[in-house]
N, C-alpha and C positions, 0 to 999 in steps of 0.2 A: 614430264615438266609440269603439266597441270597439276599433279598430285603434290610435288614439291612447292608449287606457288600456293596450293590451298592449304598446306601444313603450315607455311610461313604466314599467311593471313590469319589462320586460326591462333597461331603462337603470339602473333603481335596484338590480336584483339583480346586474347586471354590474359596476356602481360597488362595491357592497359587497363582492363576490368579489374584484375587483383590489385594492382597500384591504387586505382581510384577507391575501390571498396576498402582496402586496407587504410587508406588515409583517412576515410570518413569514419571508420570503426575506431581507429586511433584517436581522432578528435573527440569522439563520443565517450569513449574509454577514460580519456585523460580528465574528463569533468568528474568522474569519481573521486579524484584526488582534491576536490575543491575548485574554487574560482578565484583567480587572481584579483587582488585589489586594486590592479591597475586596468582592469578590463573596461574597455571602451563602450561596453553596453551595461544595463542595470543588472542588479542580482536577480531581479525577477524575470528579465529576458533569459537570463542564464539558466534559471530554474526551469523555464519552458523548454528550453533545448535539453537540458539535462534529464528532463522526464524520460528520454529515450536512450539513456546511456546502456540500458539492459541489452539493446539492440547490437551493442558493440561485440557480443560473444557469437551470435549468428552471422554477423557481418565478417568477423575474422575468419569464421570457419568457411564462409563463401569464399573469401579471398584466398584461403588455402586450396580449396578446390580449384579455382581459376588458375592460381599459379602451378599446380600440378598439371592442369591440361596444358598450359603453356609449355611446361617442361617436358612433357610427353611429346608434344607436337614437334618441338625443336629443342633438343637438349642444349645446354650452355651452361658456363659458369654462373653468369648473372642470373639465369633463371633458378638454378639451384639455391642460390643465396636467397632469392625472393621467396621461393618456396618454403626454406627453412625459417625465414623471418615470419611468414604468415602462419605457419604451423605453431611457432613458438607463441605468437600473439593469440592464437586461438586457444591454447593452453592456459595462458595468463588470463584471458578474458573469461574463461570457463571456471577458473579456479575462484573469480570473484562471485560466481553464482552457485558454486557448490553447496555452501551451507544450507541453501533452501532446500537441497534434494536429500539431505541426510537427517534423519530422525533420531530423538533419543526416546526411550520408554519412559512413560510417566510413572512416578511413584506409586507404589500400592498403599492402599488404606486411607488415601486422603478423602476430601470432601469435594464432590464434583458440583461446578457451577458452569452453566450454560449461558453464554452472552451472544447477543446479536448486535451488530452494528449496521445501520442502512441508511443511506441518504435517499430521501423520498421525493426529491425534485421538486422544491417549491409547494410541497404538500400535495403533488399530483399523483402520488403512488396510490393505486388501487386499494381502498381500505379493506376489501374482503381479502385480496392477495397479501397485505401486509400482516393481516390478522393470522392468516395460515402460515407465513413465514415465521411467526412467532410461537407456533405451538410447542416448540422443543425447548424455548429459551426460558431462563429464570430471570435474566436482566436483558432489557432492551434499551438500545440507544438510537433514537431517530434524529437524524440532521436534516435540516431544511423542512421541518415539521410546522404546520400552522394549526391555529385554533380551530377552524372548519374542520380540518382533517382529523384531529383528536375527538371531536364531537362525533365525526362519523364512524371513527373506531369504536367509541365507547358504546354507540348504539347497537353494534354488532357483538358486544361482549368483552371488549378490550379491557374495561374497567374491572370486571369481575376476575379476568384473568391475572391481571397485574393491579391489585388494589393500592399498591404503594408506588407513589411517582413524585418525581420533581421536573416540572416543565417550566419553571419560571413564568414570565408573561409571554406567551407565545404571540407572534404576529398574526394579523388575519391573512397575510399575503406575504411573499418573499421567501428569501433563503436564510433569514438570520436566525431561526428558532432552533433550538436543540433541547430535547427531553431524555429523561431517564426514567424507565418504569421497572418496577421489581415485583416479584411473587412475595417477597419478604420486607419486613419494616425498614423504611428509610430512616435513619437515626440523624443524620445530619447533612446539611448542603450549603454550598457556597459557590459563588461566581469564582471561576479558577483565576481569571485576570481580566480586567477591562482593557488591556492592550491587544486582545484578540477580538476582531470586529464581530464575528458570529458568537452565539452563546456557547459557552464552554463552561462546564460544571464539575465540581468535585463533590460527590456524595458518598456517603458511607451506608452500608446495608448490614443489617443483622442477619448473617446466614446460619441457619441452624447448624449446630455441630461445630462452629468456629468459636475460639475463645474471644476473639476480638473481631471488630467490624471489618468487612472488605470495603476498601475504598474504590470506587469506580470513578475514573476521570474520563468524562465525555467531552471530545474536542472537535472544533471545527474551524481551523483557521482559514484565512483568505487564501484565494487561489492567486496565482502570480499574474500581474497585470503588466502589460508591455510599457517599458519606460519608467517603472516604478521599483522603489525597494520595498514595498509594503509587505510582500509575501515574507522577505528574510527577517524583517523586524518582528513579525507576528510569531514565526518559527521559534526565534530565539526567545521571545517573551514567553511563549508557551512552556518551553523547555525550563526556564528559569523558574516558574511558577509550579511546578509539579512537586506533589508531596513526597517525602523521602523515607517514611517509615511506615511499617505494617504492611500487610498483604494487600496488593494494589493491582488494578487492571486498567490499562490506559487504551481506549479504543475510540474510533470515530473516523471522519473524512478528514485526513490530514492535508490533502491537496499537495502530497509531497509522495515520491515513489521511494522505495527502499534504498535505492542507490544515491539518493540525495545526501549530501553532507550532512544536513539537519538531522536526517533519520538514522544515518550511522552514528552520529553524536548521541543520540538516545540509546543505542545499542552499547556504546562505549561507556555510558553512564549506569549500566546494569539492568536496563531494561531489555527482555528476551522476546522475539518476535515468534508469535504463534506459527507463522509460516514455516520458520526455521526449525522450531521445536518438533513440527508435526512431520516435517520433510515434505511439505505440499508442493515444493518447487515454486515456479512463476504463477502467481495468482493475480492477473490483472481485474481490475474491478470496473474501469471506466474508459470509453463510454459504453453504456449497456441499455441505451433508449432504444435502440433498434435491433431486434434478435438477428437480423440478417448481417449486422456488422459486429465482429468479435470485439471484446475490450482489449485496449492496447497498453494501458497503463495501470499500476498497482497504487493507488493512491489512498485506499482505505486498509486500516491496519488494526490489529490487536497485540498489544504489548503486554507483558506481565512482569512483575518484580519477582525477587528471589522469594523462594517459598511457594511459588505457583508454577504449574507446568501445563502446557497446552497438549491435550490427549488427542484432540480430533479437530479439523478445521474444513469447512466446506463453504462454497458460495450459494447464495439464493438469489433468484431473479423474481422482481416484482413489476408487473406492468405498469407503466407510468413513471418509474422510477429510472433515472438515468446511470445509477450505480448498481453493481450486483452488492449484495450485502454479504457478510461474513459472519457465520456461526461457528462459535468456537467453544468446545468443551474443556473447561480448565480443571486441574486438580489442585486443590489448596491443601497444603501440608502433606503428610504421608511419610 
């Protein structure tokens, strides 16, 4: 009798757990489809919740395990249906992440360009570590960079490594500054749009071996603020302002995860994710200020236009920065 009672309790607990986890995972997963216009909360609030939509896949898997435990402990038609639904939800959720884990070979014979994007946290990223992180890069984009930090970098040899740059008028402090540095000549530069609160630039670079300049779009739209719609307005303004011709790379701190509707819209518009092209999988980059706490969300990205292909991608950690940087090797042409 005691054994029967224990099995019943296990079945009930596992069933409740499976239903609860499945409901939460389903709610998160539904946000991948977009946000209803009638939502009672702001789009920025939805963006904050939607940053964790990727958790729907492991959540669905956990619900499948719990439903399996419930079925094994006390078989029944209802638990068979629950287990089947949870297993199906796991397959659907995993399918949404599958493109990030399958790579395609880079074309042979193209020109390699290695880019680095890094948010240096209000200019607090350790200059020596930033310099070390850039040693393999040809083009560097720093978000939240400040004038004093660039001065410290230049004293360490940053200007010799990257003699060509566009940094606009960098602030003495704060997170509004964005700069672009290059080993090769910068041929033009312009503000991407003034509808984005932090500095975002369109810069063309004369890359040796390329017939036309490479356009580098460095972005840093606002993070979502509770009760506001600023995040969505800036994401849409950024998308609308993007250049549409020539070889292009789009990178920076997007303050948006790959599953957000705004990022999916970029990919639908022809931009390819370096994560998906390299099969890097799930690459969370924030928060990274404390090595004891793993990054939880992927808000830094590298995208490329047609004619470019990401051959390699890895993260870099810089003490003092609260994001992981992304170092991507791109192949142009070929």
